[in-house]
SELOVEX-199432 format. One record per residue: x, y, z of N, C-alpha, C in turn; residue number from 1. Coordinates in steps of 0.1 Angstrom, whole numbers, m for minus. Each point is the difference from the previous one (the first is absolute). Layout:
BEGIN
SITE   npx   npy   npz  capx  capy  capz   cpx   cpy   cpz   i
SITE     X     Y     Z     X     Y     Z     X     Y     Z NUM
...
! end
This chain:
BEGIN
SITE   npx   npy   npz  capx  capy  capz   cpx   cpy   cpz   i
SITE  m157   282    65    13    m3     3     5   m14    m5   1
SITE    m9   m10     2     4   m13    m5     2    m1   m15   2
SITE    m8     8    m7     1     0   m15    13     6    m4   3
SITE     4    10     7    14     6    m3    11    m9     3   4
SITE    m1    m7    12    10   m10     3     0   m12   m10   5
SITE   m11    m4    m4    m1   m11   m10     7     4   m13   6
SITE    m2    13    m4     6     5   m13    15     0     3   7
SITE     4     5    11    15     1     3     6   m14     0   8
SITE    m7   m10     6     6   m13     1     1    m6   m14   9
SITE   m10     2    m8     0    m5   m14    12     6    m8  10
SITE     3    13     2    11     6    m6    13    m6     5  11
SITE     1    m2    13    12    m5     6     3   m15    m5  12
SITE   m11    m7    m1     1   m14    m5     5     0   m15  13
SITE    m6     9    m8     4     0   m14    15     4    m1  14
SITE     5    10     8    14     4    m1     9   m12     5  15
SITE    m4    m7    11     7   m11     4     1   m11   m10  16
SITE   m11    m3    m7     0   m10   m10     9     3   m11  17
SITE     1    13    m4     9     5   m10    15    m2     4  18
SITE     3     0    13    13    m2     4     3   m15     2  19
SITE   m10    m8     3     2   m14     3     2    m8   m13  20
SITE    m8     3   m10     1    m8   m12    14    m2    m6  21
SITE     7    11    m2    14    m2    m6     9    m8     9  22
SITE    m1     2    13     8    m8     9    m4   m15    m1  23
SITE   m13    m3    m1    m4   m14    m1     5    m6   m13  24
SITE     0     8   m11     5    m4   m13    15    m4     2  25
SITE     8     9     6    14    m2     2     2   m13     8  26
SITE    m8    m1    11     1   m12     9    m3   m13    m8  27
SITE   m10     0    m8    m3   m12    m7    10    m5   m10  28
SITE     9    10    m4    11    m4    m9    14     0     7  29
SITE    m1     0    13    13    m1     8     9    12    m3  30
SITE    m6    11    m3     8    12    m3    m2    11    11  31
SITE     0    m4    12    m3     9    11    11    m1    11  32
SITE     4    11     5    10     0    10    m7    m1    14  33
SITE     8    m1    10    m5    m2    14    m8    12     5  34
SITE     5    12    m3    m8    12     4   m13     0    m7  35
SITE    m1    m3   m13   m13     1    m7    m9   m11     6  36
SITE     5   m12     4    m8   m10     6    m6     4    13  37
SITE     8     7     8    m6     6    12   m10    10    m2  38
SITE     2     9   m10    m9    10    m4   m13    m6    m5  39
SITE     1   m11    m8   m12    m7    m5    m8    m5    12  40
SITE     6    m7     9    m7    m5    12    m7    11     8  41
SITE     7    11     2    m6    11     7   m12     6    m7  42
SITE     1     2   m13   m11     5    m8   m12    m9     0  43
SITE     3   m13    m1   m11   m10     0    m7     1    13  44
SITE     7     1    11    m6     1    13    m9    12     2  45
SITE     6    11    m5    m8    13     0   m13    m1    m8  46
SITE     2    m7   m12   m12    m2    m9   m11    m8     7  47
SITE     4   m10     7   m10    m9     6    m7     8    12  48
SITE     8     8     7    m6     8    11   m10    10    m5  49
SITE     4     7   m11    m9    10    m5   m13    m6    m6  50
SITE     2   m12    m7   m11    m7    m6   m10    m5    11  51
SITE     6    m4    11    m9    m5    11    m8    12     6  52
SITE     7    12     1    m7    12     5   m11     4    m9  53
SITE     3    m1   m13   m10     4   m10   m12    m9     0  54
SITE     3   m13     2   m11   m10     1    m9     2    12  55
SITE     7     4    11    m8     3    12    m9    12    m2  56
SITE     5    10    m7    m8    12    m2   m12    m2   m10  57
SITE     3    m9   m10   m11    m3   m10   m10    m9     7  58
SITE     3    m7    10   m10    m9     7    m9     8     9  59
SITE     3    12     3    m8     7    10   m12     6    m7  60
! end
């Protein structure tokens, strides 16, 4: 079960990273609107949460 969850978490992290990178690029060039800023913050929070969960599973 944990192996399956780890694979699922890795896939989710990869998908999140694909969504975060373009938003970070826009933000670094001040080409981001308020909605996208909020979305970037939400995605980064979700990324950290999932990465923490994955680290916990790998440590077991």
